[in-house]
VODRENTI-647460 format. One record per atom (N, C-alpha, C): residue number from 1; residue in one letter; chain; atom name; x negated, y, z. Coordinates in steps of 0.02 Angstrom, whole numbers, plus 50000, padded with zeros to 5 digits. Layout:
+-----+--------+--------+-------+-------+-------+-------+
| num | residu | chaine | atome |     x |     y |     z |
+-----+--------+--------+-------+-------+-------+-------+
| NUM |      A |      A |    CA |     X |     Y |     Z |
...
+-----+--------+--------+-------+-------+-------+-------+
// end
This chain:
+-----+--------+--------+-------+-------+-------+-------+
| num | residu | chaine | atome |     x |     y |     z |
+-----+--------+--------+-------+-------+-------+-------+
|   1 |      M |      A |     N | 47219 | 48646 | 50095 |
|   1 |      M |      A |    CA | 47245 | 48689 | 50021 |
|   1 |      M |      A |     C | 47313 | 48726 | 50009 |
|   2 |      F |      A |     N | 47325 | 48784 | 50008 |
|   2 |      F |      A |    CA | 47357 | 48800 | 49998 |
|   2 |      F |      A |     C | 47370 | 48851 | 49918 |
|   3 |      F |      A |     N | 47433 | 48815 | 49888 |
|   3 |      F |      A |    CA | 47402 | 48851 | 49807 |
|   3 |      F |      A |     C | 47475 | 48879 | 49780 |
|   4 |      L |      A |     N | 47482 | 48934 | 49753 |
|   4 |      L |      A |    CA | 47541 | 48948 | 49707 |
|   4 |      L |      A |     C | 47531 | 48959 | 49626 |
|   5 |      N |      A |     N | 47550 | 48921 | 49597 |
|   5 |      N |      A |    CA | 47542 | 48907 | 49529 |
|   5 |      N |      A |     C | 47472 | 48883 | 49509 |
|   6 |      D |      A |     N | 47433 | 48852 | 49537 |
|   6 |      D |      A |    CA | 47357 | 48831 | 49537 |
|   6 |      D |      A |     C | 47326 | 48899 | 49562 |
|   7 |      V |      A |     N | 47341 | 48937 | 49617 |
|   7 |      V |      A |    CA | 47299 | 48992 | 49629 |
|   7 |      V |      A |     C | 47297 | 48969 | 49705 |
|   8 |      P |      A |     N | 47252 | 48938 | 49748 |
|   8 |      P |      A |    CA | 47217 | 48963 | 49806 |
|   8 |      P |      A |     C | 47208 | 49005 | 49826 |
|   9 |      F |      A |     N | 47268 | 49033 | 49904 |
|   9 |      F |      A |    CA | 47259 | 49072 | 49928 |
|   9 |      F |      A |     C | 47243 | 49074 | 50018 |
|  10 |      T |      A |     N | 47266 | 49010 | 50044 |
|  10 |      T |      A |    CA | 47225 | 49007 | 50122 |
|  10 |      T |      A |     C | 47220 | 48930 | 50118 |
|  11 |      F |      A |     N | 47202 | 48907 | 50184 |
|  11 |      F |      A |    CA | 47201 | 48824 | 50189 |
|  11 |      F |      A |     C | 47209 | 48823 | 50276 |
|  12 |      D |      A |     N | 47237 | 48784 | 50294 |
|  12 |      D |      A |    CA | 47213 | 48744 | 50383 |
|  12 |      D |      A |     C | 47131 | 48718 | 50381 |
|  13 |      D |      A |     N | 47107 | 48731 | 50434 |
|  13 |      D |      A |    CA | 47089 | 48702 | 50468 |
|  13 |      D |      A |     C | 47081 | 48634 | 50459 |
|  14 |      L |      A |     N | 47052 | 48540 | 50477 |
|  14 |      L |      A |    CA | 47064 | 48503 | 50493 |
|  14 |      L |      A |     C | 47042 | 48508 | 50553 |
|  15 |      P |      A |     N | 47050 | 48454 | 50589 |
|  15 |      P |      A |    CA | 47037 | 48435 | 50641 |
|  15 |      P |      A |     C | 46984 | 48393 | 50642 |
|  16 |      V |      A |     N | 46930 | 48388 | 50709 |
|  16 |      V |      A |    CA | 46832 | 48379 | 50675 |
|  16 |      V |      A |     C | 46867 | 48285 | 50671 |
|  17 |      G |      A |     N | 46917 | 48274 | 50702 |
|  17 |      G |      A |    CA | 46937 | 48188 | 50668 |
|  17 |      G |      A |     C | 46943 | 48168 | 50593 |
|  18 |      Y |      A |     N | 46971 | 48196 | 50567 |
|  18 |      Y |      A |    CA | 46989 | 48202 | 50496 |
|  18 |      Y |      A |     C | 46915 | 48194 | 50455 |
|  19 |      F |      A |     N | 46875 | 48229 | 50475 |
|  19 |      F |      A |    CA | 46791 | 48234 | 50434 |
|  19 |      F |      A |     C | 46760 | 48151 | 50427 |
|  20 |      Y |      A |     N | 46789 | 48117 | 50473 |
|  20 |      Y |      A |    CA | 46766 | 48010 | 50478 |
|  20 |      Y |      A |     C | 46834 | 48004 | 50444 |
|  21 |      D |      A |     N | 46876 | 48003 | 50423 |
|  21 |      D |      A |    CA | 46917 | 47999 | 50398 |
|  21 |      D |      A |     C | 46900 | 47969 | 50329 |
|  22 |      R |      A |     N | 46899 | 47863 | 50314 |
|  22 |      R |      A |    CA | 46877 | 47876 | 50238 |
|  22 |      R |      A |     C | 46918 | 47905 | 50185 |
|  23 |      E |      A |     N | 46983 | 47862 | 50200 |
|  23 |      E |      A |    CA | 47034 | 47907 | 50133 |
|  23 |      E |      A |     C | 47032 | 47974 | 50150 |
|  24 |      I |      A |     N | 47027 | 48000 | 50203 |
|  24 |      I |      A |    CA | 47018 | 48080 | 50168 |
|  24 |      I |      A |     C | 46966 | 48097 | 50122 |
|  25 |      I |      A |     N | 46920 | 48084 | 50145 |
|  25 |      I |      A |    CA | 46831 | 48095 | 50124 |
|  25 |      I |      A |     C | 46857 | 48081 | 50039 |
|  26 |      E |      A |     N | 46860 | 48015 | 50034 |
|  26 |      E |      A |    CA | 46865 | 47997 | 49974 |
|  26 |      E |      A |     C | 46917 | 48039 | 49922 |
|  27 |      E |      A |     N | 46986 | 48054 | 49944 |
|  27 |      E |      A |    CA | 47036 | 48100 | 49918 |
|  27 |      E |      A |     C | 46999 | 48181 | 49916 |
|  28 |      A |      A |     N | 46948 | 48188 | 49967 |
|  28 |      A |      A |    CA | 46921 | 48272 | 49942 |
|  28 |      A |      A |     C | 46869 | 48261 | 49903 |
|  29 |      D |      A |     N | 46818 | 48219 | 49900 |
|  29 |      D |      A |    CA | 46780 | 48211 | 49830 |
|  29 |      D |      A |     C | 46790 | 48188 | 49769 |
|  30 |      N |      A |     N | 46875 | 48170 | 49756 |
|  30 |      N |      A |    CA | 46896 | 48174 | 49695 |
|  30 |      N |      A |     C | 46950 | 48240 | 49674 |
|  31 |      N |      A |     N | 46969 | 48293 | 49720 |
|  31 |      N |      A |    CA | 46968 | 48332 | 49709 |
|  31 |      N |      A |     C | 46922 | 48414 | 49691 |
|  32 |      K |      A |     N | 46948 | 48454 | 49665 |
|  32 |      K |      A |    CA | 46888 | 48514 | 49628 |
|  32 |      K |      A |     C | 46879 | 48535 | 49715 |
|  33 |      E |      A |     N | 46824 | 48569 | 49730 |
|  33 |      E |      A |    CA | 46772 | 48597 | 49759 |
|  33 |      E |      A |     C | 46811 | 48680 | 49787 |
|  34 |      Y |      A |     N | 46835 | 48702 | 49838 |
|  34 |      Y |      A |    CA | 46839 | 48775 | 49811 |
|  34 |      Y |      A |     C | 46800 | 48806 | 49863 |
|  35 |      S |      A |     N | 46781 | 48860 | 49836 |
|  35 |      S |      A |    CA | 46734 | 48891 | 49896 |
|  35 |      S |      A |     C | 46789 | 48942 | 49944 |
|  36 |      V |      A |     N | 46743 | 48982 | 49988 |
|  36 |      V |      A |    CA | 46811 | 49048 | 50022 |
|  36 |      V |      A |     C | 46803 | 49093 | 49984 |
|  37 |      E |      A |     N | 46754 | 49114 | 49932 |
|  37 |      E |      A |    CA | 46768 | 49135 | 49891 |
|  37 |      E |      A |     C | 46834 | 49138 | 49859 |
|  38 |      D |      A |     N | 46837 | 49063 | 49811 |
|  38 |      D |      A |    CA | 46881 | 49065 | 49789 |
|  38 |      D |      A |     C | 46954 | 49078 | 49792 |
|  39 |      I |      A |     N | 46963 | 49069 | 49863 |
|  39 |      I |      A |    CA | 47018 | 49071 | 49900 |
|  39 |      I |      A |     C | 47042 | 49154 | 49910 |
|  40 |      Y |      A |     N | 46963 | 49204 | 49954 |
|  40 |      Y |      A |    CA | 47003 | 49281 | 49935 |
|  40 |      Y |      A |     C | 46996 | 49297 | 49877 |
|  41 |      K |      A |     N | 46988 | 49261 | 49828 |
|  41 |      K |      A |    CA | 47014 | 49321 | 49760 |
|  41 |      K |      A |     C | 47060 | 49290 | 49731 |
|  42 |      G |      A |     N | 47073 | 49219 | 49756 |
|  42 |      G |      A |    CA | 47136 | 49199 | 49744 |
|  42 |      G |      A |     C | 47208 | 49239 | 49761 |
|  43 |      S |      A |     N | 47192 | 49256 | 49850 |
|  43 |      S |      A |    CA | 47232 | 49289 | 49874 |
|  43 |      S |      A |     C | 47245 | 49353 | 49858 |
|  44 |      N |      A |     N | 47207 | 49380 | 49856 |
|  44 |      N |      A |    CA | 47197 | 49462 | 49843 |
|  44 |      N |      A |     C | 47232 | 49497 | 49772 |
|  45 |      Y |      A |     N | 47214 | 49438 | 49718 |
|  45 |      Y |      A |    CA | 47264 | 49451 | 49674 |
|  45 |      Y |      A |     C | 47333 | 49414 | 49668 |
|  46 |      L |      A |     N | 47357 | 49381 | 49713 |
|  46 |      L |      A |    CA | 47420 | 49361 | 49742 |
|  46 |      L |      A |     C | 47455 | 49445 | 49764 |
|  47 |      I |      A |     N | 47426 | 49448 | 49822 |
|  47 |      I |      A |    CA | 47429 | 49505 | 49855 |
|  47 |      I |      A |     C | 47432 | 49553 | 49801 |
|  48 |      M |      A |     N | 47398 | 49583 | 49748 |
|  48 |      M |      A |    CA | 47408 | 49635 | 49686 |
|  48 |      M |      A |     C | 47459 | 49614 | 49661 |
|  49 |      E |      A |     N | 47474 | 49558 | 49667 |
|  49 |      E |      A |    CA | 47542 | 49553 | 49608 |
|  49 |      E |      A |     C | 47608 | 49570 | 49646 |
|  50 |      Q |      A |     N | 47595 | 49566 | 49703 |
|  50 |      Q |      A |    CA | 47659 | 49554 | 49745 |
|  50 |      Q |      A |     C | 47698 | 49516 | 49761 |
|  51 |      C |      A |     N | 47643 | 49454 | 49755 |
|  51 |      C |      A |    CA | 47660 | 49363 | 49747 |
|  51 |      C |      A |     C | 47650 | 49348 | 49803 |
|  52 |      H |      A |     N | 47619 | 49347 | 49861 |
|  52 |      H |      A |    CA | 47571 | 49308 | 49913 |
|  52 |      H |      A |     C | 47647 | 49279 | 49936 |
|  53 |      P |      A |     N | 47648 | 49204 | 49966 |
|  53 |      P |      A |    CA | 47676 | 49203 | 50010 |
|  53 |      P |      A |     C | 47683 | 49201 | 50082 |
|  54 |      C |      A |     N | 47623 | 49239 | 50115 |
|  54 |      C |      A |    CA | 47636 | 49262 | 50161 |
|  54 |      C |      A |     C | 47653 | 49326 | 50175 |
|  55 |      F |      A |     N | 47651 | 49376 | 50103 |
|  55 |      F |      A |    CA | 47662 | 49431 | 50130 |
|  55 |      F |      A |     C | 47749 | 49452 | 50093 |
|  56 |      D |      A |     N | 47758 | 49402 | 50049 |
|  56 |      D |      A |    CA | 47809 | 49412 | 49998 |
|  56 |      D |      A |     C | 47877 | 49365 | 49974 |
|  57 |      D |      A |     N | 47931 | 49372 | 49981 |
|  57 |      D |      A |    CA | 47976 | 49349 | 49934 |
|  57 |      D |      A |     C | 47958 | 49312 | 49897 |
|  58 |      I |      A |     N | 47961 | 49246 | 49892 |
|  58 |      I |      A |    CA | 47941 | 49221 | 49838 |
|  58 |      I |      A |     C | 47996 | 49167 | 49814 |
|  59 |      E |      A |     N | 48023 | 49172 | 49733 |
|  59 |      E |      A |    CA | 48076 | 49125 | 49701 |
|  59 |      E |      A |     C | 48056 | 49042 | 49704 |
|  60 |      I |      A |     N | 48097 | 49006 | 49714 |
|  60 |      I |      A |    CA | 48060 | 48950 | 49702 |
|  60 |      I |      A |     C | 48085 | 48907 | 49630 |
|  61 |      L |      A |     N | 48066 | 48892 | 49612 |
|  61 |      L |      A |    CA | 48100 | 48852 | 49540 |
|  61 |      L |      A |     C | 48088 | 48773 | 49544 |
|  62 |      N |      A |     N | 48073 | 48741 | 49618 |
|  62 |      N |      A |    CA | 48091 | 48680 | 49614 |
|  62 |      N |      A |     C | 48091 | 48654 | 49693 |
|  63 |      P |      A |     N | 48116 | 48683 | 49743 |
|  63 |      P |      A |    CA | 48146 | 48676 | 49796 |
|  63 |      P |      A |     C | 48145 | 48607 | 49833 |
|  64 |      E |      A |     N | 48153 | 48565 | 49785 |
|  64 |      E |      A |    CA | 48153 | 48472 | 49806 |
|  64 |      E |      A |     C | 48088 | 48463 | 49810 |
|  65 |      N |      A |     N | 48030 | 48494 | 49787 |
|  65 |      N |      A |    CA | 47963 | 48480 | 49800 |
|  65 |      N |      A |     C | 47942 | 48511 | 49856 |
|  66 |      L |      A |     N | 47958 | 48539 | 49898 |
|  66 |      L |      A |    CA | 47938 | 48582 | 49968 |
|  66 |      L |      A |     C | 47923 | 48523 | 49997 |
|  67 |      P |      A |     N | 47863 | 48532 | 50056 |
|  67 |      P |      A |    CA | 47861 | 48501 | 50121 |
|  67 |      P |      A |     C | 47914 | 48510 | 50147 |
|  68 |      E |      A |     N | 47939 | 48442 | 50175 |
|  68 |      E |      A |    CA | 47988 | 48459 | 50262 |
|  68 |      E |      A |     C | 47988 | 48522 | 50303 |
|  69 |      E |      A |     N | 47898 | 48519 | 50311 |
|  69 |      E |      A |    CA | 47913 | 48583 | 50375 |
|  69 |      E |      A |     C | 47918 | 48643 | 50347 |
|  70 |      I |      A |     N | 47903 | 48684 | 50276 |
|  70 |      I |      A |    CA | 47912 | 48717 | 50230 |
|  70 |      I |      A |     C | 48000 | 48712 | 50226 |
|  71 |      Q |      A |     N | 48045 | 48690 | 50204 |
|  71 |      Q |      A |    CA | 48119 | 48677 | 50179 |
|  71 |      Q |      A |     C | 48153 | 48713 | 50242 |
|  72 |      S |      A |     N | 48131 | 48737 | 50309 |
|  72 |      S |      A |    CA | 48166 | 48776 | 50357 |
|  72 |      S |      A |     C | 48170 | 48850 | 50342 |
|  73 |      F |      A |     N | 48122 | 48870 | 50299 |
|  73 |      F |      A |    CA | 48117 | 48945 | 50270 |
|  73 |      F |      A |     C | 48128 | 48963 | 50218 |
|  74 |      Y |      A |     N | 48157 | 48896 | 50182 |
|  74 |      Y |      A |    CA | 48197 | 48907 | 50110 |
|  74 |      Y |      A |     C | 48264 | 48927 | 50118 |
|  75 |      N |      A |     N | 48274 | 49001 | 50064 |
|  75 |      N |      A |    CA | 48353 | 48993 | 50078 |
|  75 |      N |      A |     C | 48372 | 48989 | 50033 |
|  76 |      G |      A |     N | 48402 | 48922 | 50019 |
|  76 |      G |      A |    CA | 48449 | 48897 | 49958 |
|  76 |      G |      A |     C | 48506 | 48936 | 49914 |
|  77 |      E |      A |     N | 48540 | 48996 | 49955 |
|  77 |      E |      A |    CA | 48589 | 49032 | 49915 |
|  77 |      E |      A |     C | 48526 | 49077 | 49859 |
|  78 |      E |      A |     N | 48493 | 49115 | 49888 |
|  78 |      E |      A |    CA | 48447 | 49163 | 49866 |
|  78 |      E |      A |     C | 48376 | 49124 | 49809 |
|  79 |      D |      A |     N | 48359 | 49070 | 49833 |
|  79 |      D |      A |    CA | 48311 | 49031 | 49794 |
|  79 |      D |      A |     C | 48256 | 49067 | 49791 |
|  80 |      L |      A |     N | 48245 | 49095 | 49876 |
|  80 |      L |      A |    CA | 48191 | 49125 | 49897 |
|  80 |      L |      A |     C | 48148 | 49088 | 49943 |
|  81 |      L |      A |     N | 48103 | 49081 | 49974 |
|  81 |      L |      A |    CA | 48035 | 49070 | 50007 |
|  81 |      L |      A |     C | 48040 | 49108 | 50060 |
|  82 |      R |      A |     N | 48049 | 49114 | 50112 |
|  82 |      R |      A |    CA | 48038 | 49179 | 50189 |
|  82 |      R |      A |     C | 48031 | 49166 | 50216 |
+-----+--------+--------+-------+-------+-------+-------+
// end
């Protein structure tokens, strides 16, 4: 799941093997469940507000919290995620 200020906007499918991993199942059970409709609404809201990370440059207030795989998209001079 991907969130922007607690608004869900997209997700990645998990490989089949993850559905049998007890630690992942426990983690999922301990967190809020989101429907496809929740993600659709969140994504549409961010698009309407022109702040959807897939379509708009986003100002990052805490870049040190970005996952390593995302940091290559971060422009530290302008504080934008592209």
